[in-house]
C-alpha positions as CSV (number, residue, x, y, z in Angstrom):
1,M,0.0,0.0,0.0
2,N,1.2,3.5,-0.8
3,G,-0.5,5.2,2.2
4,L,-2.8,7.3,0.0
5,R,-6.5,7.5,-0.1
6,V,-9.1,9.1,-2.4
7,I,-11.8,11.4,-1.0
8,P,-14.6,12.5,-3.3
9,T,-16.0,16.0,-2.9
10,W,-18.4,18.4,-4.6
11,K,-17.3,22.0,-5.3
12,H,-19.3,24.6,-7.2
13,G,-21.5,21.8,-8.5
14,Q,-18.5,19.8,-9.9
15,E,-17.1,16.5,-8.6
16,R,-13.5,16.3,-7.6
17,L,-11.5,13.3,-6.2
18,Y,-8.8,14.4,-3.8
19,V,-5.8,12.2,-3.1
20,C,-4.6,12.6,0.5
21,R,-1.7,11.4,2.6
22,T,-2.2,9.7,5.9
23,D,-1.9,13.0,7.7
24,G,-4.8,14.4,5.7
25,R,-2.8,16.7,3.4
26,N,-3.8,16.8,-0.3
27,I,-1.2,16.0,-2.8
28,A,-3.3,15.8,-6.0
29,W,-6.9,16.0,-7.3
30,Y,-8.7,14.5,-10.2
31,D,-11.1,16.8,-12.1
32,R,-13.4,14.3,-13.9
33,R,-15.1,16.9,-16.2
34,A,-11.7,18.4,-17.3
35,A,-10.1,14.9,-17.5
36,R,-7.1,16.2,-15.6
37,V,-5.1,15.0,-12.7
38,N,-3.5,18.0,-10.9
39,L,-0.3,17.1,-9.0
40,L,1.1,19.3,-6.3
41,S,4.3,17.4,-6.4
42,E,5.9,15.2,-9.0
43,D,7.5,13.0,-6.4
44,R,4.5,10.7,-6.0
45,R,3.2,10.8,-9.5
46,E,3.1,7.0,-10.0
47,D,1.5,6.4,-6.5
48,V,-1.2,9.0,-7.3
49,L,-2.1,7.4,-10.7
50,D,-2.1,4.0,-9.1
51,V,-4.6,4.9,-6.3
52,L,-6.8,6.9,-8.8
53,G,-6.7,4.0,-11.3
54,P,-10.2,2.6,-10.5
55,F,-11.7,6.1,-10.8
56,L,-10.3,7.2,-14.1
57,T,-12.9,7.1,-16.9
58,G,-10.6,7.5,-19.8
59,P,-7.4,9.3,-21.0
60,V,-6.3,12.1,-18.6
61,T,-3.8,15.0,-18.6
62,V,-1.4,14.8,-15.7
63,G,0.6,17.7,-14.5
64,P,0.7,20.7,-12.1
65,P,-2.4,22.7,-11.6
66,P,-3.0,25.2,-14.5
67,V,-2.2,28.8,-13.8
68,P,-5.4,30.7,-12.9
69,T,-6.8,33.0,-15.6
70,S,-7.4,36.7,-14.9
71,A,-11.1,35.9,-14.6
72,E,-10.5,33.2,-12.0
73,L,-8.2,35.5,-10.0
74,A,-10.8,38.2,-10.0
75,R,-13.4,35.7,-8.7
76,L,-11.1,34.3,-6.0
77,T,-10.3,37.8,-4.7
78,L,-13.9,39.0,-4.7
79,P,-15.3,39.5,-1.2
80,P,-18.5,37.5,-0.7
81,D,-20.5,40.7,0.1
82,D,-19.6,42.1,-3.3
83,D,-20.3,39.0,-5.3
84,L,-23.6,39.1,-7.2
85,A,-23.4,35.5,-8.5
86,P,-25.3,34.0,-5.5
87,N,-28.3,36.3,-6.2
88,R,-31.5,34.3,-6.7
89,P,-34.0,35.3,-9.4
90,G,-36.0,38.2,-7.9
91,E,-33.5,38.6,-5.0
92,T,-34.5,42.2,-4.5
93,L,-38.2,41.4,-4.3
94,L,-37.5,38.4,-2.0
95,V,-35.7,40.7,0.4
96,A,-38.4,43.4,0.2
97,L,-41.2,40.9,0.9
98,D,-39.2,39.5,3.9
99,R,-38.8,42.9,5.4
100,D,-42.3,44.1,4.6
101,P,-44.7,41.1,4.1
102,D,-48.2,41.3,2.8
103,P,-50.8,42.8,5.2
104,P,-52.8,39.9,6.7
105,R,-56.1,41.0,5.3
106,R,-55.1,42.4,1.9
107,L,-58.0,42.2,-0.5
108,R,-55.9,41.9,-3.6
109,P,-52.6,39.9,-4.1
110,D,-49.5,41.9,-3.5
111,P,-48.2,42.9,-7.0
112,R,-44.7,42.2,-5.9
113,R,-45.5,38.5,-5.7
114,R,-46.7,38.5,-9.3
115,S,-43.4,40.2,-10.4
116,L,-41.5,37.7,-8.2
117,A,-43.1,34.7,-9.9
118,A,-42.3,36.1,-13.3
119,E,-38.7,36.7,-12.5
120,Q,-38.3,33.3,-10.9
121,A,-39.8,31.6,-14.1
122,V,-37.4,33.5,-16.4
123,G,-34.5,33.0,-14.1
124,E,-35.1,29.2,-14.0
125,T,-35.0,29.1,-17.8
126,L,-31.9,31.2,-18.1
127,D,-30.1,29.2,-15.4
128,G,-30.8,26.1,-17.5
129,L,-28.5,27.4,-20.2
130,E,-25.4,27.1,-18.0
131,A,-24.5,23.7,-19.5
132,G,-24.1,25.4,-22.9
133,G,-21.5,27.8,-21.6
134,W,-23.9,30.6,-20.6
135,R,-23.7,32.5,-17.3
136,T,-26.6,34.4,-15.7
137,L,-26.7,37.1,-13.0
138,H,-30.0,38.0,-11.4
139,S,-31.4,41.2,-9.7
140,I,-28.5,43.6,-10.3
141,A,-29.1,46.8,-8.4
142,L,-28.4,50.0,-10.2
143,P,-27.9,53.5,-8.7
144,G,-31.2,55.4,-8.4
145,G,-33.2,52.3,-7.3
146,D,-33.4,50.7,-10.7
147,R,-32.3,47.1,-11.3
148,I,-31.6,44.7,-14.1
149,H,-33.8,41.6,-13.7
150,H,-31.4,39.2,-15.5
151,L,-28.1,39.6,-17.3
152,L,-27.2,36.7,-19.6
153,I,-23.7,36.2,-20.9
154,G,-22.6,33.5,-23.3
155,P,-21.3,32.4,-26.7
156,G,-24.1,34.5,-28.4
157,G,-23.3,37.7,-26.6
158,L,-24.9,39.6,-23.7
159,Y,-28.6,40.1,-23.1
160,C,-30.4,42.3,-20.6
161,V,-33.7,40.4,-19.9
162,R,-36.7,42.0,-18.2
163,A,-39.5,39.7,-17.0
164,V,-43.2,40.7,-17.2
165,H,-46.0,38.9,-15.4
166,A,-48.8,38.3,-17.9
167,H,-50.6,35.1,-16.7
168,K,-53.4,34.3,-19.1
169,Q,-53.5,37.9,-20.4
170,R,-52.8,39.4,-23.8
171,V,-49.7,41.6,-24.2
172,L,-50.0,44.6,-26.6
173,I,-46.7,46.2,-27.5
174,D,-46.7,49.6,-29.2
175,D,-43.0,50.7,-28.8
176,P,-42.1,51.9,-26.2
177,M,-45.4,51.2,-24.5
178,V,-46.4,47.7,-23.2
179,A,-49.9,46.9,-22.1
180,V,-50.7,43.7,-20.1
181,G,-54.4,42.8,-20.0
182,R,-56.5,45.7,-18.9
183,R,-53.6,47.4,-17.0
184,P,-52.5,50.9,-18.2
185,P,-49.7,50.8,-20.8
186,R,-46.2,51.4,-19.4
187,P,-43.0,52.4,-21.3
188,L,-41.3,49.1,-20.4
189,L,-39.2,49.0,-23.6
190,R,-37.8,52.5,-22.8
191,Y,-36.8,51.2,-19.3
192,L,-35.4,48.0,-20.8
193,R,-33.2,49.8,-23.3
194,A,-31.9,52.2,-20.6
195,D,-30.9,49.1,-18.5
196,A,-29.2,47.6,-21.5
197,D,-27.3,50.8,-22.2
198,R,-26.2,51.1,-18.6
199,A,-25.0,47.5,-18.7
200,A,-23.1,48.1,-21.9
201,Y,-21.4,51.1,-20.4
202,A,-20.4,49.2,-17.3
203,L,-19.0,46.2,-19.2
204,T,-17.8,48.1,-22.3
205,A,-19.6,45.5,-24.5
206,D,-22.7,45.3,-26.6
207,V,-25.8,44.3,-24.5
208,R,-29.1,43.5,-26.3
209,P,-32.4,44.1,-24.6
210,V,-35.0,41.3,-24.4
211,L,-38.5,41.6,-23.0
212,A,-39.9,38.3,-21.6
213,P,-43.6,38.1,-20.9
214,V,-44.5,35.1,-18.6
215,G,-47.7,33.2,-19.1
216,A,-49.2,35.4,-21.8
217,C,-52.1,34.0,-23.8
218,G,-51.1,36.2,-26.8
219,I,-48.5,38.8,-27.8
220,E,-49.2,41.5,-30.4
221,V,-46.5,43.8,-31.6
222,T,-47.9,46.7,-33.7
223,A,-44.6,47.6,-35.5
224,P,-41.0,46.3,-35.8
225,L,-39.1,46.9,-32.6
226,R,-36.0,49.0,-32.4
227,E,-33.0,47.2,-31.0
228,A,-35.1,44.9,-28.8
229,R,-36.6,41.5,-28.9
230,V,-39.8,40.1,-27.3
231,L,-39.6,36.4,-26.3
232,P,-42.1,34.5,-24.2
233,A,-40.4,33.1,-21.1
234,E,-40.8,29.5,-22.4
235,E,-38.9,30.4,-25.6
236,L,-35.9,32.0,-24.0
237,Y,-33.9,28.8,-24.4
238,G,-33.8,29.8,-28.1
239,L,-31.1,32.3,-27.1
240,A,-28.7,29.4,-26.6
241,R,-28.7,28.7,-30.3
242,A,-26.8,32.0,-30.9
243,G,-23.1,31.7,-31.0
244,G,-19.9,32.9,-32.6
245,V,-19.8,36.2,-30.7
246,L,-17.8,35.4,-27.5
247,K,-15.2,32.8,-26.8
248,P,-15.4,30.8,-23.5
249,A,-12.5,32.9,-22.0
250,E,-14.3,36.1,-22.9
251,V,-17.6,34.8,-21.4
252,E,-15.8,34.1,-18.1
253,A,-13.9,37.4,-18.1
254,L,-17.2,39.4,-18.6
255,H,-18.9,37.3,-16.0
256,A,-16.1,38.0,-13.5
257,V,-16.5,41.8,-14.0
258,A,-20.3,41.7,-14.0
259,R,-20.6,39.8,-10.8
260,N,-18.7,42.5,-8.9
261,R,-21.1,44.8,-7.2
262,H,-18.7,47.8,-7.6
263,T,-18.9,47.4,-11.4
264,W,-22.4,48.9,-11.2
265,A,-21.8,51.7,-8.8
266,R,-21.4,54.5,-11.4
267,V,-23.7,53.7,-14.2
């Protein structure tokens, strides 16, 4: 026996197999998804490969850990309080409802809950694109009390997505006005474009606005839209078909900048 043992762990949703000495210190780890064995010391290379043998699922690259990219270094040095990546869809509304819940005898549902349901539905769809190399940030607070509902970053570029609750209602879009059911029209497309422009300024990259009605029974657009798209929430996965705009390293670099709260302090 070589005195080594293998300990499986999960980190950031990824499985890693750590090789440890009898004193508990790690000397290597196997990243199954990257098909790479990272050695902290070449002295016990053969012992590490021997103990990992039953766990290897195919050819692997063996060597020292790769040098962190600038995006990885930015993420590792980001204080947790400044990191927007853990934000849940509708994070701002969730906090507001926790601090100021519905009155016990309210006759009508709190409109914040309808908005929250819409943002959660859109957020769930966008989070499902992660396997295709996309990254999503939710509920990004902007100066002045505004916020970006969802920022999608991936191979097809950057998208500023605004969720609109429209359960079983028709949506009429007369740019920039958006009317949902019998509610008065609101200039949502103007707000959406302003959010996308602010995101573009913060990230020095092109950001395209997308309006995402949730649960609408029909969407009518009176004229071609200017620099904006309207996609029902259940069709947002179609954004994943776009590609050829950003390389994986560029996606990670933009995500590292966008997840920093201070990036948005002066837009």
